[in-house]
N, C-alpha and C positions, 0 to 999 in steps of 0.2 A: 522152267528153269533155264538156266545157263545153257546154251550151247556147249556141247561137248566138241571137243578140241582134237584132232588129230594131226601129227606132223609126219608128211611124208618125204623122205630124202631120197630121190632118184635122179640119175641123169636124164631120163626119158621122162620128164615131166608130163607133156603133153600124153602120152600114151597112159600113163597113171591117171591122169585127171578124167580122162573117158571111162575107165573102169569103176571108177568110185562117183560117177554123176549117175546115180540110180535112186529110185522112189524111199527105198528104205534107208538111205543115208539123209533124209530130209531133215534139215535142223543142223545136222553135225557140220560145225565148221574145219575146212580142208586149209593147210597151210604146204603146199606141194613145192618144194624148191630143188634146184637142180645143181646145187654146189655146196661144199661144206661151209663155207665161210658164211653164206646166208643162214645155213642151217644152225652152226653155232649160233648168231645171233639171235636166231628165234629162240633158241633153248636158254639162253642168257636171260630174255626179257619177257617169257611166258611159261606156264604150265601146260602140259598137254596130257591129255587121259590116256593116248597110245601114240608109239612112234613107230612106224615103219620105215624101214630104212635099207639098202643097198649101199655096197663099196662104191666108192668113186672111180678106183682104179685096181685092177688084177694085181699089181705090186704092193698094195697095202696089206699089212696085214690084218686078220681077221679078228684077232684077241686084240690089238693095239686100236681097232676102229670101235670094236664094242665097249672098250675102256674108254674110249673117248665119249662116246654117246653117254655111257652111266655116270658119267664123271659130272655131267651137267643135269642128267634126270636120274639119279639111283633108283626112285620110287615107283617109274613108270614101266609100264608092262611096254617091253622092247620087242617088237618082231623084225628079225632079219631076213633080207631074200638074198638067196645064194642061187647061182647058176647050177650047178652039179647037185646030185644029191649023195656023192661019195666025195671022200677026199678030207684032208683035215681039217678043213674050214669048218665042217659040220660042228666037229669035235670042240675047236676051239670056241666057238659060238655058246655052245653049250655050257662049256666051263667057264666062260666069260659071265653067262649070268642072262643071256637072253631068254625071253620067254617063249617063243616060239620062232620055229625057221618056216619059210615059204621058199619055195624052187620054182625059177624062170617058167621050166614049161608046163607049170600048171598055174602061173599066176592070175591067169584071167579069170579060173573058175575058184581060186582059193582066195584071193584078197578079200573081196567084200565080205564074204562068210565068216573071215577071221576077224575083220574088224568088228562086226556085227557081236562076234561074242563077246569081245572087250568091252564094247561099249555100253551092250543091252542085256548081258545075263551073268554079270559080274564076274565073268573069266578070270579077271586078273588077280582074284583073290586067291587063286591056286598056286601063285607063286611062293616059293619058302621066305618067309617072314622072320627076322630076327625079333627078339625080345623086345628091343629097343624101340623097333617100329611098331610092335602091338601097343608098346605104353605109349607112345607118342600119339599113335591113332585114338587110344581111349582117354588121353587125359583132359582133354574138352570136357568129356561127358562126367568121368570119376571126381573131378573138381568142383561141381557145380551141387548145389542144393536147393536152389530156387527151381520149383518144378515147372512155371513157364519156359525159363530159359532152359531147363535140362530138356524139356519135352522138343523143342524145338533143334536144338543141338543133335539130340539122337537122331532125328528126321535128316538134319542135314549131313551126318557123318552116313548114313544109310547110303543116300543120295550118292555122295562121295565114293564109298565102296561098289555101290550096285548100277552105277548110272541111271538111278531113279527120274523118272519124269514130274514126279509128283509123290507127297506123302502125307498121311494124316495120322496122329496118335491120340485115340480115343480111351476113355474108359468105358466098358462093355457093363452089362447086368444089372443097371440101375433100374429101379421101380419107376414105370411111367414115362420116362425119357427113352423117346424115340430112337432105335439105331445107337444110343449110347451117348457120351458127354465128351466133346471134343477138347482136346488140350492143346493142341497146335497143329498147324498145316504148312506147306510150302508147294510151290511149284505150279500154285493154280492163277490163270489169269483175273480170275476175280475173287474176292471175299466173300461172296454170295455163295460160289459153286462148292466149295467144301462141305459147308452146313447142309446143304441140299443133298451131297453125295452121300454124308452119313446118315441123313435120315432114311435115305432111300436103301443104301446098302449095308450099313453098319452092321444089323443084325445076322444077317448072310455071312459076313465077312469074320464076324466074331466066333472062329471058330474053337471046338474043344479040344484040338490037339495042343501037344505040349511043345513041339517045334515050328517051324516055318511051314506055312501051308501055301499052294499055288493055286490060285483060282484065275479061269478063263472067263473074260469079261462076258462072250457070249451065254454064259450059263446064268448071268445076273438078267437077265432079259432087258439088257439097257436101252435098247431100240424102242420098247413100250413106256419107257421112263424118259424120254428124250435125249438119253446120254450117249447114243450112237456114236456122234461125231465125236466128243468130248474121249470117248474110250478107243475110238477105232484105232488110234497109234499105240494105245497102252493096253495091249489085248490082256496082258499077264496081270495079274494083282497078287502081289505077295504079303501074306499076313504073318506076322511077328508076334508072339504072345510074351506077355511079363507079367508071372503071378508074384504079385506083391502079398498076398495073403490069401487066407481063405476066401475072403468074399470080396476080395479086391484084384482085377484083371484087369492091365491095360494091352491096347493093340497097337500094332504100328502097321499100316496098310501103305505099301508102296507101289506105283504104277509103274510097269516096265514093258519096254517094247520087245523084249524075248525072254523065253523060258528058261531060266537056270536051271541046270542039271542038279543031280544030288551031289557032284562033287563040289559044286559051287556052296549050297546050302549047307555044307557039313564042313566048309574049310576052317581051316583054324581062326582065321581071322573073324568070320562071320558068329562061329560058336563062342569065341573068347569076347567078343563085342556086344554079343548078347547077355552074357554073364555079367559081365560089366555095367553094362546099361539097366541091369534087372536090380542090381544092388545099390545104384545111384538113384534109380527110381523109388526103392524102398528107404534109403536113407533121405530123400526128399520129403515124401509123403511122412514119415515119423517127423521130421523138422517141422513140418507143417501143423501136425497135429499138437506137437506141443507149443507152437505159435498160436495155435487156435485157444489153448486154455485161458488165455488172458481176455479171450471173446465171449468166456460160458459165464451164464449168470448161477451163482452159488446154490439159489434155492432150486430153480427149476430145470436146470442143467439144460436149459436152450441158449441161444447167444442172446447177448446182452446190447444197450444201444450203442456201445463202441464199435461192435462188429456190424451195425447195419450201416454205418458210414460207408466201411470197407465194401460191403456187398453192393450196395447201392452204385458207386463207384464203380465197381467191376463189370456189375450188369449194365450201366449207361455205355461203358466203353465196347461192350460187346455188342449191345443192340445197335450201336453208331457203325461198329463195324459191319456186322452181319445184316443189319436191316430187321433186327427182331423187336419183339416187344415185350414188354412185362407189366405189372401192376402189384401195387402196394397196397395193403389193406392193413387199417387204423382201426382198432378194437379197444372198446374198455366194458371192462364188468359192470351192467346195472345193479345201482344200490349196494357195491361191494362193502361200503362202510357198515350197514347192517350186519353183515356176517361178523365182522371185527368187533362192534359192540356188542352183539348178541352171544358171541361163541369165543371169543377172544382170539389172538393175535396167530396163536399156534395153529388154530384150526383156520384162519384166514390164510396163513401160508400154505396149508396143506391144499385147500381150495385151489390157490393160484398153481401149486403143482398138478393138479389134478386138469385145471381147464388147459394148461400147456398141452398134457399128454393128449387132450381133445382134439385140440388144433393140429398138433404133428399128425394125427392119425387122419387128418382130413386132406393133408397134400403130400405131393411126391418128393422123394429123396432129394430132388435137385432144387426144390424151393427152402425157403428160411424161413424160420419161425423164432422171433424176437421177443423177449419181454421187455419192454420198451424201458418201464419204471411203474412201480406201484402196482395197479390192477391194468395198465395198459400193455397191451400186445400189438406187435407187427409183424405182417406174413408178407414176403415176398415173392410171389409167382412168376415164374422165369417162361418166356415164350407163350405169354397168355395175353389176350385182349381184355376188355371190359367186360364183353358179354359172358365169356369164359369164368372171369372172376366173380361176377354176379352167381355164378351157379357155383362157387367153390364158397363163396362167402355165406349164401343160403345154406348150405349144407352144414358148415361150423355154426351158426346159428340155430339151426334145427337142434343138433347134436348137443349144443350147450343147454338148451333148455330142456331136452330129455334125459339128460343124464343126472341122476341122484349123487350128488357129491359126497364126500367124506362117508359114504356109505360103511365101511368097516370098522366106524365108531357108532354106528347106529344114529345117524343125524340125517342122512340123505336130504342136504341141502339142496335146493333150487334156484338156477340162476337163468340169466339173461344175458345176453350181449347186444351191444350196439358196434356197427361196423360201417364204415366210410371206405370207399375204394377210389383210387386215381390211378389212373392208366398213361403209362410213358411210350410214345410220345404225344397221345392223343389229347392228355390234360394239361401236361406240362412237359416241358423240355430240360430243367434243372432239378438237382436233388432236393433242394430245399421248399421249392415249389410244389414237388410231387407230394413231399411229405405233409407240406401245409394245407393242401386240399383234400387229401386223405382226412386229415384231422379235421378240419372244417365240415367234412361229409360226416364223419361221426358225430359230431355235436349237434348237428341238423337232427340226426336219430336222437340224441339225447335229450334235446329241446321239445321231441315232438313225443313219439309211443314208446321211444325205446323198445328193445327187441325188434331191431329192425337194422335192414342194409340200405344206406345210400350211396348213390355214385356221385362223385365229384363234377361240380361244373368245367367244360374247359375254359382255360385262361385265353386271353389274345395274344398270341405271343405271334408275332412276325416270323 
């Protein structure tokens, strides 16, 4: 993630710098300035996560100094260093809007822990916020209906509020998907890492609780899975659930360097933002469902050929980004014309519906079954190699062969299918070539024995 920035305004800059150069502050960018003019210029040019300041002269009024600081950074957590615990300066600072006060006599012991609280545990959320500030914080989320953009924005806002090092937003509870389905991630040094992290820890982090849950990385046995180094600094994992529907739950998992206390987890900003994010996710999911209606085949209620282009584009991008793989199965019902000629088109239509049901039962929720046209079907198997796809295709072929179709009408029609398989990127690296190779493999089966599965021949792609 982007380094968190701390501004320290103090006349004894060298002494302060010695205090904060400790291992726990690794990765934090400090601007330590010894005069007000330099501090004002820095506040004008940059945004800081925390500002730690002391007055540059005793004659300077505390309330006026705090007002000057807040004029530059009204939404930034402000820590003020005072010389004495008693006196009017304390009351003036608290009334003026500082977040916390540190005292000179204990500064060596309190400065670093104080900064850690604000940077790594979301302690800045505890300050009083106006309704306008809450609305401004949430507006990038509540104005988005695109699920991909919304998922990323939610993680970015969590990172802004809690100082998270990384984040993943994923859908849990899907059949056949190890760990869950990732919707967005940020803060990882490599695009491959979040997918592996989700496969290893997604199920353990998908908590049944309705509110935020804290998990210590030590409890995940990360060292056994090779993630000890990655999680050593981010030893706290915060899971925030979003219930969208009875069978639809999303989770945001955030990596933190410190443990947020109950006050932070129950802060007005976090609770308000969680509710607004949930409503935005519900709207985005409903929008996606409405949009998907144009991609549904009227007869079988499977996806149609128009959607196949969409899902292929999406999976090719995902595979290129996360170095995954997938397979396309192209299939055709053998001698389907005999069904229409012998029993009529109404029976033929019923057969297509039932074949689609059989195919759907053979795959995972994350896979896609498409009625391509007529009696042709296409199945896209995510994160599946050619050998695994052969197993799925054989299961489909056997189940279709064993199924008595239109049984409720007393017909018990027997059918077979021929299936061709092409794998990305093993056989082809473009959408059209992938479909063509799967189609050609299927026709090899149609021209031989039928009721068979054939694997495509790889193209010589440089």
